VEXNUTI-198619 format. One line per 8 residues: number of its first residue (from 1); their letters; for each residue x, y, z of N, C-alpha, C. Coordinates in Angstrom, 2 decimals, padded with zeros to 5 digits, m for minus. Example, Ala and Ser with C-alpha at 12.3 -4.5 7.8 and 13.67 -1.06 7.14 Angstrom:
// VEXNUTI-198619
1	AS	013.19:m005.69:007.80:012.30:m004.50:007.80:013.20:m003.30:007.80 ~ 012.85:m002.25:007.08:013.67:m001.06:007.14:012.90:000.03:007.87 .
// end
This chain:
// VEXNUTI-198619
1	XXXXXXXX	m032.87:012.63:055.92:m031.53:012.45:055.37:m031.54:012.44:053.85 ~ m032.52:011.75:053.27:m032.63:011.67:051.82:m032.93:013.04:051.23 ~ m033.81:013.81:051.91:m034.13:015.14:051.42:m032.90:016.04:051.43 ~ m032.07:015.91:052.46:m030.86:016.73:052.55:m029.90:016.40:051.41 ~ m029.75:015.12:051.10:m028.85:014.72:050.02:m029.36:015.23:048.67 ~ m030.68:015.10:048.44:m031.25:015.59:047.18:m031.10:017.10:047.05 ~ m031.30:017.79:048.17:m031.16:019.25:048.14:m029.71:019.65:047.85 ~ m028.77:018.96:048.49:m027.35:019.25:048.26:m026.98:018.97:046.80 .
9	XXXXXXXX	m027.48:017.88:046.23:m027.17:017.56:044.82:m027.75:018.59:043.88 ~ m028.97:019.06:044.15:m029.58:020.05:043.27:m028.81:021.37:043.34 ~ m028.41:021.79:044.56:m027.65:023.03:044.71:m026.29:022.91:044.01 ~ m025.67:021.75:044.14:m024.36:021.54:043.50:m024.48:021.63:041.97 ~ m025.53:021.04:041.42:m025.72:021.10:039.97:m026.00:022.52:039.51 ~ m026.76:023.27:040.27:m027.04:024.66:039.90:m025.77:025.50:039.93 ~ m024.95:025.32:041.00:m023.70:026.08:041.08:m022.76:025.69:039.94 ~ m022.68:024.40:039.63:m021.82:023.95:038.53:m022.28:024.51:037.19 .
17	XXXXXXXX	m023.58:024.53:036.94:m024.10:025.09:035.69:m023.82:026.57:035.59 ~ m024.00:027.30:036.73:m023.71:028.73:036.72:m022.23:028.99:036.45 ~ m021.35:028.17:037.07:m019.91:028.33:036.82:m019.55:028.09:035.37 ~ m020.15:027.06:034.77:m019.86:026.78:033.35:m020.34:027.91:032.46 ~ m021.51:028.47:032.78:m022.01:029.58:031.98:m021.14:030.82:032.12 ~ m020.60:031.03:033.30:m019.79:032.23:033.52:m018.43:032.11:032.86 ~ m017.76:030.98:033.10:m016.38:030.83:032.64:m016.27:030.40:031.18 ~ m017.28:029.74:030.66:m017.24:029.27:029.27:m018.31:029.97:028.43 .
25	XXXXXXXX	m018.60:031.20:028.78:m019.64:031.92:028.05:m019.19:032.25:026.64 ~ m017.94:032.63:026.49:m017.44:032.98:025.16:m017.47:031.78:024.22 ~ m017.12:030.61:024.74:m017.13:029.40:023.91:m018.54:029.07:023.44 ~ m019.51:029.16:024.38:m020.90:028.87:024.03:m021.42:029.87:023.01 ~ m021.09:031.16:023.21:m021.55:032.17:022.26:m020.93:031.98:020.88 ~ m019.65:031.59:020.85:m019.01:031.38:019.55:m019.63:030.20:018.81 ~ m019.97:029.13:019.55:m020.62:027.98:018.91:m022.00:028.35:018.40 ~ m022.75:029.13:019.19:m024.09:029.55:018.75:m023.99:030.42:017.50 .
33	XXXXXXXX	m023.02:031.33:017.49:m022.85:032.19:016.32:m022.42:031.41:015.08 ~ m021.60:030.37:015.27:m021.22:029.55:014.13:m022.40:028.77:013.56 ~ m023.31:028.35:014.44:m024.49:027.64:013.96:m025.44:028.59:013.23 ~ m025.60:029.81:013.77:m026.53:030.77:013.16:m025.97:031.30:011.85 ~ m024.73:031.76:011.86:m024.11:032.33:010.65:m022.75:031.68:010.46 ~ m022.71:030.53:009.79:m021.43:029.82:009.61:m020.47:030.63:008.73 ~ m019.23:030.62:009.14:m018.19:031.31:008.39:m017.50:030.34:007.43 ~ m016.97:030.82:006.31:m016.22:029.92:005.44:m014.94:029.44:006.11 .
41	XXXXXXXX	m014.71:028.12:006.03:m013.55:027.55:006.69:m012.27:027.95:005.97 ~ m011.24:028.19:006.76:m009.95:028.51:006.19:m009.31:027.25:005.62 ~ m008.62:027.41:004.51:m007.96:026.28:003.86:m006.71:025.89:004.64 ~ m006.66:024.65:004.97:m005.47:024.14:005.66:m004.44:023.70:004.62 ~ m003.26:023.36:005.13:m002.19:022.93:004.23:m002.56:021.62:003.54 ~ m003.22:020.71:004.28:m003.60:019.42:003.70:m004.66:019.59:002.61 ~ m005.65:020.45:002.85:m006.67:020.67:001.82:m006.09:021.33:000.59 ~ m005.10:022.23:000.80:m004.45:022.86:m000.34:m003.71:021.83:m001.19 .
49	XXXXXXXX	m003.02:020.89:m000.50:m002.29:019.84:m001.23:m003.28:018.96:m002.00 ~ m004.40:018.62:m001.38:m005.39:017.78:m002.06:m005.97:018.48:m003.27 ~ m006.30:019.76:m003.13:m006.82:020.51:m004.27:m005.78:020.62:m005.38 ~ m004.50:020.81:m004.98:m003.44:020.88:m005.99:m003.30:019.56:m006.73 ~ m003.36:018.44:m005.97:m003.27:017.14:m006.61:m004.42:016.89:m007.57 ~ m005.64:017.30:m007.18:m006.79:017.13:m008.06:m006.64:017.95:m009.32 ~ m006.16:019.20:m009.18:m005.98:020.05:m010.36:m004.90:019.50:m011.28 ~ m003.80:018.98:m010.70:m002.75:018.38:m011.54:m003.28:017.16:m012.27 .
57	XXXXXXXX	m004.06:016.34:m011.55:m004.66:015.19:m012.21:m005.59:015.58:m013.34 ~ m006.36:016.67:m013.15:m007.24:017.13:m014.22:m006.45:017.61:m015.43 ~ m005.29:018.23:m015.19:m004.45:018.67:m016.31:m003.86:017.48:m017.04 ~ m003.41:016.47:m016.29:m002.79:015.30:m016.92:m003.79:014.52:m017.75 ~ m005.07:014.53:m017.33:m006.08:013.77:m018.05:m006.23:014.22:m019.49 ~ m005.94:015.50:m019.78:m006.13:016.01:m021.13:m005.12:015.45:m022.12 ~ m004.03:014.89:m021.62:m003.00:014.36:m022.51:m003.22:012.89:m022.87 ~ m004.22:012.25:m022.28:m004.36:010.81:m022.49:m004.85:010.49:m023.89 .
65	XXXXXXXX	m005.49:011.42:m024.58:m005.96:011.15:m025.94:m004.83:011.11:m026.95 ~ m003.64:011.57:m026.59:m002.52:011.57:m027.52:m002.01:010.16:m027.77 ~ m002.08:009.30:m026.77:m001.56:007.93:m026.88:m002.59:007.05:m027.57 ~ m002.24:006.41:m028.69:m003.18:005.47:m029.32:m003.31:004.20:m028.50 ~ m004.54:003.74:m028.31:m004.79:002.57:m027.45:m006.05:001.89:m027.92 ~ m006.07:000.59:m027.70:m007.24:m000.21:m028.03:m008.04:m000.51:m026.77 ~ m009.21:m001.09:m026.96:m010.06:m001.41:m025.82:m009.43:m002.50:m024.97 ~ m008.74:m003.44:m025.60:m008.08:m004.50:m024.83:m006.97:m003.93:m023.95 .
73	XXXXXXXX	m006.18:m002.99:m024.49:m005.12:m002.37:m023.70:m005.71:m001.59:m022.53 ~ m006.82:m000.90:m022.76:m007.47:m000.15:m021.68:m007.97:m001.10:m020.60 ~ m008.51:m002.25:m020.99:m009.00:m003.23:m020.02:m007.86:m003.77:m019.16 ~ m006.72:m004.06:m019.81:m005.56:m004.53:m019.05:m005.06:m003.46:m018.10 ~ m005.03:m002.21:m018.56:m004.59:m001.10:m017.71:m005.53:m000.91:m016.52 ~ m006.83:m001.03:m016.76:m007.81:m000.90:m015.66:m007.61:m002.01:m014.64 ~ m007.37:m003.23:m015.12:m007.15:m004.35:m014.20:m005.89:m004.14:m013.37 ~ m004.82:m003.65:m013.99:m003.58:m003.41:m013.26:m003.77:m002.28:m012.24 .
81	XXXXXXXX	m004.51:m001.25:m012.61:m004.76:m000.14:m011.67:m005.59:m000.61:m010.49 ~ m006.55:m001.50:m010.73:m007.36:m002.03:m009.63:m006.49:m002.86:m008.70 ~ m005.56:m003.64:m009.26:m004.66:m004.43:m008.42:m003.72:m003.54:m007.62 ~ m003.42:m002.36:m008.13:m002.59:m001.41:m007.39:m003.38:m000.60:m006.38 ~ m004.73:m000.72:m006.39:m005.55:000.01:m005.43:m006.18:001.27:m005.95 ~ m006.10:001.53:m007.28:m006.67:002.74:m007.87:m007.92:002.36:m008.64 ~ m009.08:002.73:m008.07:m010.36:002.35:m008.68:m011.10:003.56:m009.26 ~ m010.54:004.75:m009.21:m011.21:005.91:m009.77:m011.28:005.82:m011.29 .
89	XXXXXXXX	m012.31:006.43:m011.86:m012.45:006.42:m013.31:m011.36:007.22:m014.00 ~ m010.84:008.22:m013.29:m009.80:009.07:m013.90:m008.41:008.45:m013.83 ~ m008.25:007.29:m013.18:m006.92:006.71:m013.03:m006.33:006.31:m014.38 ~ m007.18:005.75:m015.27:m006.69:005.35:m016.59:m006.24:006.57:m017.39 ~ m007.01:007.64:m017.31:m006.65:008.86:m018.04:m005.34:009.45:m017.51 ~ m005.17:009.41:m016.20:m003.93:009.93:m015.62:m002.74:009.06:m016.03 ~ m002.94:007.72:m016.08:m001.86:006.83:m016.48:m001.40:007.13:m017.90 ~ m002.35:007.23:m018.83:m001.97:007.50:m020.21:m001.50:008.94:m020.40 .
97	XXXXXXXX	m001.99:009.85:m019.57:m001.46:011.20:m019.61:m000.02:011.27:m019.16 ~ 000.33:010.45:m018.14:001.73:010.41:m017.69:002.65:009.82:m018.76 ~ 002.10:008.91:m019.59:002.91:008.35:m020.68:003.28:009.41:m021.72 ~ 002.56:010.52:m021.71:002.89:011.62:m022.62:003.75:012.67:m021.91 ~ 003.40:012.98:m020.66:004.11:014.05:m019.95:005.51:013.64:m019.52 ~ 005.70:012.40:m019.07:007.02:011.97:m018.58:008.07:012.01:m019.68 ~ 007.80:011.52:m020.93:008.81:011.70:m021.99:009.12:013.15:m022.29 ~ 008.10:014.02:m022.25:008.35:015.44:m022.50:009.23:016.04:m021.41 .
105	XXXXXXXX	008.99:015.65:m020.17:009.80:016.18:m019.06:011.25:015.69:m019.19 ~ 011.43:014.41:m019.53:012.79:013.89:m019.69:013.52:014.55:m020.85 ~ 012.82:014.79:m021.95:013.44:015.50:m023.08:013.81:016.92:m022.70 ~ 012.94:017.58:m021.93:013.24:018.94:m021.49:014.45:018.96:m020.56 ~ 014.55:017.97:m019.66:015.72:017.89:m018.79:017.00:017.62:m019.57 ~ 016.91:016.75:m020.59:018.09:016.48:m021.42:018.51:017.72:m022.18 ~ 017.55:018.49:m022.66:017.88:019.73:m023.38:018.45:020.79:m022.45 ~ 017.88:020.89:m021.24:018.36:021.92:m020.31:019.73:021.60:m019.74 .
113	XXXXXXXX	020.00:020.32:m019.54:021.30:019.93:m018.96:022.41:019.85:m019.99 ~ 022.07:019.86:m021.27:023.09:019.80:m022.31:023.53:018.40:m022.66 ~ 022.86:017.37:m022.13:023.25:016.00:m022.44:022.94:015.66:m023.89 ~ 021.88:016.27:m024.43:021.46:015.95:m025.80:022.35:016.58:m026.86 ~ 023.32:017.40:m026.49:024.17:018.03:m027.49:025.11:017.05:m028.16 ~ 025.48:015.97:m027.48:026.44:015.02:m028.03:025.81:014.13:m029.11 ~ 024.70:013.52:m028.79:024.00:012.65:m029.74:022.50:012.88:m029.59 ~ 021.96:013.92:m030.22:020.56:014.29:m029.96:019.56:013.19:m030.31 .
121	XXXXXXXX	019.74:012.51:m031.44:018.76:011.50:m031.85:018.68:010.37:m030.83 ~ 019.83:009.84:m030.43:019.84:008.73:m029.47:019.31:009.16:m028.11 ~ 019.70:010.34:m027.66:019.28:010.80:m026.32:017.77:011.03:m026.28 ~ 017.24:011.72:m027.28:015.80:011.99:m027.29:014.99:010.71:m027.47 ~ 015.51:009.79:m028.30:014.81:008.53:m028.47:014.80:007.73:m027.16 ~ 015.92:007.75:m026.45:015.97:007.07:m025.16:015.03:007.71:m024.15 ~ 014.97:009.03:m024.14:014.07:009.74:m023.21:012.61:009.39:m023.50 ~ 012.26:009.33:m024.79:010.87:009.00:m025.14:010.54:007.56:m024.74 .
129	XXXXXXXX	011.46:006.62:m025.01:011.20:005.23:m024.66:011.14:004.99:m023.16 ~ 012.11:005.55:m022.44:012.12:005.37:m020.99:010.93:006.07:m020.35 ~ 010.61:007.26:m020.81:009.47:007.99:m020.26:008.15:007.32:m020.52 ~ 008.04:006.64:m021.69:006.79:005.93:m021.99:006.63:004.70:m021.12 ~ 007.74:004.01:m020.81:007.68:002.79:m020.01:007.74:003.05:m018.51 ~ 008.16:004.22:m018.09:008.33:004.50:m016.66:007.02:004.43:m015.87 ~ 005.87:004.96:m016.36:004.62:004.79:m015.61:004.22:003.33:m015.42 ~ 004.45:002.50:m016.45:004.14:001.07:m016.30:005.05:000.41:m015.27 .
137	XXXXXXXX	006.32:000.79:m015.27:007.25:000.24:m014.28:006.84:000.66:m012.86 ~ 006.47:001.93:m012.71:006.03:002.41:m011.39:004.75:001.69:m010.95 ~ 003.83:001.47:m011.89:002.59:000.78:m011.56:002.87:m000.67:m011.17 ~ 003.81:m001.32:m011.86:004.18:m002.68:m011.48:004.76:m002.75:m010.07 ~ 005.57:m001.75:m009.72:006.12:m001.72:m008.35:005.01:m001.55:m007.32 ~ 004.04:m000.70:m007.61:002.91:m000.51:m006.69:002.10:m001.79:m006.53 ~ 001.90:m002.52:m007.64:001.16:m003.78:m007.57:001.91:m004.79:m006.72 ~ 003.21:m004.91:m006.93:004.01:m005.86:m006.16:004.00:m005.52:m004.67 .
145	XXXXXXXX	004.12:m004.23:m004.35:004.11:m003.82:m002.94:002.76:m004.11:m002.29 ~ 001.68:m003.85:m003.01:000.35:m004.10:m002.45:000.09:m005.59:m002.29 ~ 000.51:m006.39:m003.26:000.34:m007.84:m003.13:001.16:m008.39:m001.97 ~ 002.34:m007.84:m001.76:003.16:m008.29:m000.63:002.48:m007.95:000.70 ~ 001.89:m006.78:000.81:001.17:m006.42:002.03:m000.04:m007.33:002.26 ~ m000.75:m007.65:001.18:m001.90:m008.55:001.30:m001.44:m009.94:001.74 ~ m000.33:m010.39:001.18:000.18:m011.72:001.52:000.61:m011.79:002.98 ~ 001.24:m010.71:003.47:001.68:m010.73:004.87:000.54:m010.56:005.85 .
153	XXXXXXXX	m000.49:m009.82:005.49:m001.58:m009.56:006.42:m002.71:m010.55:006.38 ~ m002.70:m011.48:005.41:m003.82:m012.42:005.29:m003.97:m013.34:006.50 ~ m002.90:m013.87:007.11:m003.11:m014.72:008.30:m003.82:m014.00:009.44 ~ m003.51:m012.73:009.66:m004.19:m011.98:010.72:m005.67:m011.81:010.40 ~ m005.98:m011.56:009.15:m007.39:m011.44:008.75:m008.13:m012.76:008.94 ~ m007.48:m013.85:008.61:m008.11:m015.16:008.79:m008.34:m015.48:010.27 ~ m007.41:m015.08:011.12:m007.61:m015.28:012.56:m008.83:m014.51:013.06 ~ m008.96:m013.27:012.59:m010.12:m012.47:013.01:m011.42:m013.05:012.46 .
161	XXXXXXXX	m011.40:m013.55:011.22:m012.59:m014.19:010.67:m012.96:m015.44:011.47 ~ m011.96:m016.20:011.87:m012.23:m017.41:012.67:m012.86:m017.04:014.01 ~ m012.33:m016.00:014.66:m012.89:m015.58:015.95:m014.34:m015.13:015.79 ~ m014.62:m014.36:014.74:m015.98:m013.85:014.53:m016.95:m014.98:014.22 ~ m016.52:m015.96:013.40:m017.41:m017.06:013.06:m017.68:m017.94:014.27 ~ m016.65:m018.21:015.04:m016.84:m019.03:016.24:m017.66:m018.30:017.30 ~ m017.71:m016.97:017.23:m018.54:m016.22:018.16:m020.01:m016.22:017.79 ~ m020.35:m016.77:016.60:m021.75:m016.89:016.21:m022.13:m016.10:014.98 .
169	XXXXXXXX	m021.20:m015.37:014.37:m021.53:m014.60:013.17:m021.44:m015.48:011.93 ~ m022.18:m015.10:010.92:m022.06:m015.79:009.64:m020.82:m015.31:008.91 ~ m020.50:m015.95:007.79:m019.30:m015.56:007.04:m019.43:m014.14:006.49 ~ m020.62:m013.77:006.03:m020.83:m012.42:005.50:m020.68:m011.37:006.61 ~ m021.29:m011.64:007.77:m021.16:m010.71:008.89:m019.73:m010.64:009.40 ~ m019.05:m011.79:009.43:m017.66:m011.80:009.87:m016.77:m011.04:008.90 ~ m017.05:m011.13:007.61:m016.28:m010.37:006.61:m016.45:m008.88:006.80 ~ m017.70:m008.45:007.01:m017.95:m007.03:007.24:m017.28:m006.55:008.53 .
177	XXXXXXXX	m017.33:m007.36:009.56:m016.70:m007.00:010.83:m015.19:m006.91:010.70 ~ m014.60:m007.88:010.01:m013.15:m007.86:009.82:m012.72:m006.66:008.99 ~ m013.48:m006.33:007.96:m013.15:m005.16:007.14:m013.22:m003.88:007.96 ~ m014.14:m003.81:008.90:m014.26:m002.61:009.74:m013.14:m002.53:010.76 ~ m012.78:m003.66:011.36:m011.78:m003.65:012.42:m010.36:m003.46:011.91 ~ m010.10:m003.87:010.66:m008.74:m003.84:010.12:m008.49:m002.65:009.21 ~ m009.26:m001.58:009.37:m009.09:m000.41:008.52:m007.72:000.22:008.69 ~ m007.23:000.24:009.93:m005.93:000.88:010.21:m004.79:m000.12:010.11 .
185	XXXXXXXX	m004.98:m001.33:010.64:m003.90:m002.31:010.67:m003.60:m002.88:009.29 ~ m004.65:m003.22:008.53:m004.49:m003.80:007.19:m005.40:m003.07:006.22 ~ m005.02:m001.87:005.78:m005.92:m001.08:004.91:m006.17:m001.74:003.56 ~ m005.19:m002.44:003.00:m005.38:m003.06:001.69:m006.41:m004.18:001.75 ~ m006.25:m005.07:002.72:m007.22:m006.16:002.86:m008.58:m005.65:003.31 ~ m008.59:m004.62:004.13:m009.86:m004.03:004.54:m010.61:m003.46:003.35 ~ m009.88:m002.82:002.44:m010.49:m002.28:001.22:m011.07:m003.39:000.36 ~ m010.31:m004.46:000.18:m010.79:m005.57:m000.64:m011.98:m006.26:m000.01 .
193	XXXXXXXX	m011.97:m006.45:001.30:m013.11:m007.08:001.96:m014.35:m006.19:001.91 ~ m014.17:m004.88:001.96:m015.30:m003.98:001.81:m015.94:m004.12:000.43 ~ m015.12:m004.31:m000.60:m015.66:m004.53:m001.94:m016.46:m005.83:m001.99 ~ m015.95:m006.86:m001.32:m016.69:m008.13:m001.25:m018.04:m007.94:m000.57 ~ m018.05:m007.19:000.52:m019.30:m006.94:001.24:m020.27:m006.14:000.37 ~ m019.78:m005.13:m000.33:m020.64:m004.33:m001.19:m021.21:m005.15:m002.34 ~ m020.42:m006.03:m002.91:m020.93:m006.89:m003.98:m022.01:m007.82:m003.47 ~ m021.84:m008.35:m002.28:m022.87:m009.22:m001.71:m024.14:m008.45:m001.40 .
201	XXXXXXXX	m023.99:m007.22:m000.91:m025.17:m006.39:m000.66:m025.89:m006.04:m001.96 ~ m025.15:m005.95:m003.06:m025.76:m005.65:m004.35:m026.48:m006.84:m004.96 ~ m026.36:m008.02:m004.36:m027.08:m009.20:m004.84:m026.23:m010.23:m005.51 ~ m024.92:m010.04:m005.55:m024.05:m011.02:m006.19:m023.86:m012.21:m005.25 ~ m023.82:m013.43:m005.78:m023.61:m014.60:m004.91:m022.27:m014.54:m004.18 ~ m022.24:m015.21:m003.03:m021.03:m015.16:m002.20:m019.83:m015.74:m002.93 ~ m020.01:m016.86:m003.62:m018.89:m017.48:m004.31:m018.31:m016.57:m005.38 ~ m019.20:m015.90:m006.13:m018.71:m014.99:m007.18:m017.98:m013.79:m006.58 .
209	XXXXXXXX	m018.45:m013.29:m005.45:m017.79:m012.15:m004.81:m016.38:m012.52:m004.37 ~ m016.23:m013.71:m003.79:m014.90:m014.14:m003.36:m014.00:m014.46:m004.55 ~ m014.57:m014.97:m005.64:m013.76:m015.22:m006.84:m013.27:m013.90:m007.44 ~ m014.10:m012.88:m007.41:m013.67:m011.57:m007.89:m012.55:m011.01:m007.01 ~ m012.60:m011.32:m005.70:m011.50:m010.91:m004.82:m010.18:m011.53:m005.26 ~ m010.21:m012.83:m005.59:m008.99:m013.48:m006.06:m008.50:m012.90:m007.38 ~ m009.42:m012.54:m008.27:m009.01:m011.96:m009.55:m008.46:m010.55:m009.37 ~ m009.02:m009.79:m008.45:m008.54:m008.42:m008.24:m007.15:m008.40:m007.63 .
217	XXXXXXXX	m006.92:m009.24:m006.65:m005.64:m009.22:m005.96:m004.55:m009.96:m006.71 ~ m004.90:m011.07:m007.38:m003.94:m011.88:m008.13:m002.82:m012.38:m007.21 ~ m003.21:m012.86:m006.02:m002.27:m013.42:m005.04:m002.60:m014.90:m004.88 ~ m001.59:m015.74:m004.89:m001.80:m017.18:m004.89:m002.48:m017.65:m003.61 ~ m002.08:m017.10:m002.46:m002.70:m017.53:m001.19:m004.16:m017.12:m001.12 ~ m004.52:m015.99:m001.72:m005.92:m015.59:m001.75:m006.73:m016.52:m002.65 ~ m006.12:m016.94:m003.77:m006.81:m017.89:m004.65:m007.06:m019.22:m003.92 ~ m006.07:m019.68:m003.18:m006.26:m020.92:m002.42:m007.34:m020.77:m001.36 .
225	XXXXXXXX	m007.37:m019.63:m000.69:m008.40:m019.38:000.32:m009.79:m019.38:m000.30 ~ m009.94:m018.71:m001.44:m011.25:m018.65:m002.10:m011.70:m020.04:m002.55 ~ m010.76:m020.83:m003.08:m011.12:m022.19:m003.49:m011.59:m023.03:m002.30 ~ m010.91:m022.90:m001.17:m011.29:m023.65:000.02:m012.65:m023.19:000.55 ~ m012.91:m021.87:000.51:m014.21:m021.38:000.99:m015.34:m021.84:000.09 ~ m015.13:m021.81:m001.22:m016.17:m022.26:m002.15:m016.44:m023.75:m001.96 ~ m015.39:m024.55:m001.80:m015.59:m025.98:m001.57:m016.26:m026.25:m000.23 ~ m015.89:m025.48:000.80:m016.54:m025.67:002.10:m018.02:m025.33:002.04 .
233	XXXXXXXX	m018.37:m024.30:001.25:m019.78:m023.94:001.11:m020.53:m024.99:000.30 ~ m019.90:m025.56:m000.71:m020.57:m026.56:m001.54:m020.79:m027.88:m000.80 ~ m019.78:m028.30:m000.02:m019.87:m029.60:000.65:m020.39:m029.50:002.07 ~ m020.60:m028.30:002.58:m021.20:m028.15:003.90:m020.26:m028.39:005.05 ~ m018.96:m028.26:004.83:m018.00:m028.44:005.92:m017.91:m027.17:006.76 ~ m017.19:m027.25:007.87:m017.08:m026.13:008.79:m016.19:m025.04:008.18 ~ m016.74:m023.84:008.05:m015.97:m022.74:007.46:m014.91:m022.25:008.43 ~ m015.23:m022.24:009.72:m014.25:m021.79:010.72:m013.03:m022.70:010.74 .
241	XXXXXXXX	m013.28:m024.00:010.67:m012.16:m024.95:010.65:m011.33:m024.79:009.37 ~ m012.00:m024.56:008.26:m011.30:m024.36:006.99:m010.42:m023.13:007.04 ~ m010.94:m022.05:007.59:m010.16:m020.81:007.67:m009.00:m020.97:008.64 ~ m009.20:m021.70:009.75:m008.11:m021.92:010.70:m006.98:m022.74:010.08 ~ m007.35:m023.75:009.31:m006.33:m024.56:008.64:m005.55:m023.73:007.63 ~ m006.27:m022.88:006.88:m005.59:m022.03:005.91:m004.66:m021.04:006.59 ~ m005.09:m020.48:007.73:m004.24:m019.55:008.47:m002.98:m020.24:008.96 ~ m003.12:m021.46:009.50:m001.95:m022.21:009.97:m001.01:m022.52:008.81 .
249	XXXXXXXX	m001.56:m022.86:007.67:m000.74:m023.15:006.50:000.04:m021.92:006.04 ~ m000.63:m020.77:006.05:000.04:m019.54:005.62:001.17:m019.16:006.58 ~ 000.94:m019.35:007.86:002.00:m019.03:008.82:003.19:m019.99:008.66 ~ 002.89:m021.25:008.38:003.98:m022.20:008.14:004.76:m021.83:006.89 ~ 004.05:m021.43:005.85:004.73:m021.00:004.63:005.57:m019.75:004.86 ~ 005.08:m018.86:005.72:005.87:m017.66:006.03:007.17:m018.02:006.74 ~ 007.09:m018.95:007.69:008.31:m019.38:008.39:009.26:m020.07:007.42 ~ 008.74:m020.91:006.54:009.58:m021.59:005.57:010.25:m020.60:004.61 .
257	XXXXXXXX	009.52:m019.55:004.24:010.11:m018.54:003.36:011.25:m017.80:004.05 ~ 011.07:m017.51:005.34:012.14:m016.84:006.09:013.35:m017.76:006.22 ~ 013.12:m019.04:006.49:014.23:m019.98:006.58:014.94:m020.13:005.24 ~ 014.20:m020.09:004.17:014.82:m020.17:002.84:015.69:m018.96:002.57 ~ 015.18:m017.78:002.92:015.98:m016.57:002.75:017.24:m016.60:003.61 ~ 017.13:m017.15:004.82:018.30:m017.24:005.69:019.33:m018.22:005.14 ~ 018.86:m019.32:004.54:019.82:m020.28:003.97:020.50:m019.74:002.72 ~ 019.87:m018.81:002.02:020.48:m018.21:000.84:021.50:m017.13:001.19 .
265	XXXXXXXX	021.54:m016.72:002.45:022.43:m015.63:002.83:023.90:m016.00:002.63 ~ 024.26:m017.25:002.98:025.66:m017.66:002.85:026.11:m017.65:001.39 ~ 025.22:m018.02:000.48:025.58:m018.00:m000.93:025.70:m016.56:m001.44 ~ 024.81:m015.70:m001.00:024.85:m014.31:m001.46:026.04:m013.55:m000.90 ~ 026.60:m014.01:000.22:027.77:m013.33:000.80:029.07:m013.65:000.08 ~ 029.03:m014.62:m000.83:030.26:m014.99:m001.53:030.75:m013.84:m002.40 ~ 029.85:m013.19:m003.11:030.26:m012.12:m004.04:030.83:m010.91:m003.31 ~ 030.21:m010.40:m002.22:030.89:m009.31:m001.48:032.22:m009.72:m000.88 .
273	XXXXXXXX	032.31:m010.98:m000.42:033.58:m011.44:000.15:034.69:m011.46:m000.90 ~ 034.37:m011.98:m002.08:035.39:m012.10:m003.12:035.76:m010.74:m003.70 ~ 034.78:m009.88:m003.87:035.03:m008.61:m004.56:035.56:m007.52:m003.64 ~ 035.19:m007.51:m002.38:035.51:m006.37:m001.51:036.36:m006.75:m000.30 ~ 036.03:m007.84:000.39:036.69:m008.16:001.65:038.02:m008.87:001.42 ~ 038.04:m009.87:000.55:039.28:m010.61:000.31:040.40:m009.75:m000.27 ~ 040.17:m008.87:m001.24:041.27:m008.01:m001.72:041.86:m007.13:m000.63 ~ 040.98:m006.54:000.21:041.50:m005.71:001.30:042.27:m006.55:002.31 .
281	XXXXXXXX	041.79:m007.77:002.57:042.49:m008.66:003.51:043.86:m009.08:002.96 ~ 043.92:m009.40:001.68:045.20:m009.75:001.07:046.17:m008.58:001.10 ~ 045.65:m007.38:000.87:046.51:m006.20:000.87:047.09:m005.95:002.25 ~ 046.27:m006.13:003.29:046.74:m005.88:004.65:047.71:m006.98:005.11 ~ 047.41:m008.24:004.77:048.24:m009.35:005.25:049.51:m009.50:004.43 ~ 049.41:m009.45:003.11:050.56:m009.72:002.25:051.31:m008.46:001.82 ~ 050.73:m007.29:002.07:051.41:m006.05:001.66:052.76:m005.85:002.31 ~ 052.86:m005.95:003.64:054.18:m005.80:004.27:055.20:m006.85:003.80 .
289	XXXXXXXX	054.76:m008.06:003.55:055.69:m009.10:003.06:056.25:m008.74:001.69 ~ 055.38:m008.25:000.79:055.84:m007.84:m000.53:056.83:m006.66:m000.45 ~ 056.55:m005.74:000.48:057.45:m004.59:000.62:058.82:m005.03:001.12 ~ 058.83:m005.91:002.13:060.12:m006.40:002.64:060.86:m007.22:001.60 ~ 060.17:m008.03:000.81:060.81:m008.80:m000.25:061.40:m007.89:m001.32 ~ 060.68:m006.82:m001.65:061.20:m005.89:m002.65:062.47:m005.20:m002.14 ~ 062.48:m004.84:m000.86:063.68:m004.20:m000.31:064.86:m005.18:m000.29 ~ 064.62:m006.46:000.02:065.70:m007.45:000.01:066.27:m007.67:m001.38 .
297	XXXXXX	065.39:m007.67:m002.37:065.86:m007.84:m003.76:066.71:m006.66:m004.19 ~ 066.33:m005.46:m003.70:067.13:m004.29:m004.04:068.53:m004.39:m003.41 ~ 068.60:m004.87:m002.16:069.90:m005.02:m001.49:070.77:m006.06:m002.20 ~ 070.16:m007.15:m002.63:070.90:m008.20:m003.33:071.43:m007.71:m004.69 ~ 070.66:m006.91:m005.36:071.09:m006.38:m006.66:072.29:m005.43:m006.51 ~ 072.28:m004.68:m005.42:073.41:m003.76:m005.21:074.62:m004.53:m004.71 .
// end
């Protein structure tokens, strides 16, 4: 019986292999030919966009020498770019290049639209000032948006760190695991935790790596977390318990912030009510009365 089963299995595998070779022969041959003589890959739409963006960035970089800047200003700009998530060396050059190109574009638009014909000095001066400050304003918006995402996603990261530590991992291993698992759900925090892991692998002490995380993000809840972790490491208290308490505190603060926003809604509704709803309501309710009163006064006068 065993011999019959083995024979049947061997025959079945041979027939299946022959069928695959017959029906998928073209696919196998194409793969073999690609390995032997690889063809140049066709450019997709996404690769074309990426190459275009790189070329535009390279062009913008040439304009950054026009703007006078000191080393302190460059350091502040680098810190702001890091907080916005831009760590490339060319980011500073692109930022200062935009400070030159954006005013030129605004002046060209003012000239082409004819707006500058009325008061050329004021219009061009406004275009230069607004164009110079617009990249900084955009960068500030990016920083605020990224900090808001970090603030909202930190409790989930702390929960995952707590689970990993209670499962037997150290804080460093739990940080690396959390950074890997949250690449899609929390890309900003995953990026920052990866930097922490890389700094620790480079030989930097754990406390300094976490302090640099607080400086890079400039978020108050991250600073509190780093302070608690450093104190827990110094005094030998339970890190998992510390992280769980911080996570609970952050969730409570989130609920309190939502309740505060809800309580402010009634005050914020006063202005739309007074400016838009009440005038229309008065017009609908008192309009017919005013019309009838006007007609009565006309009859009395006659």
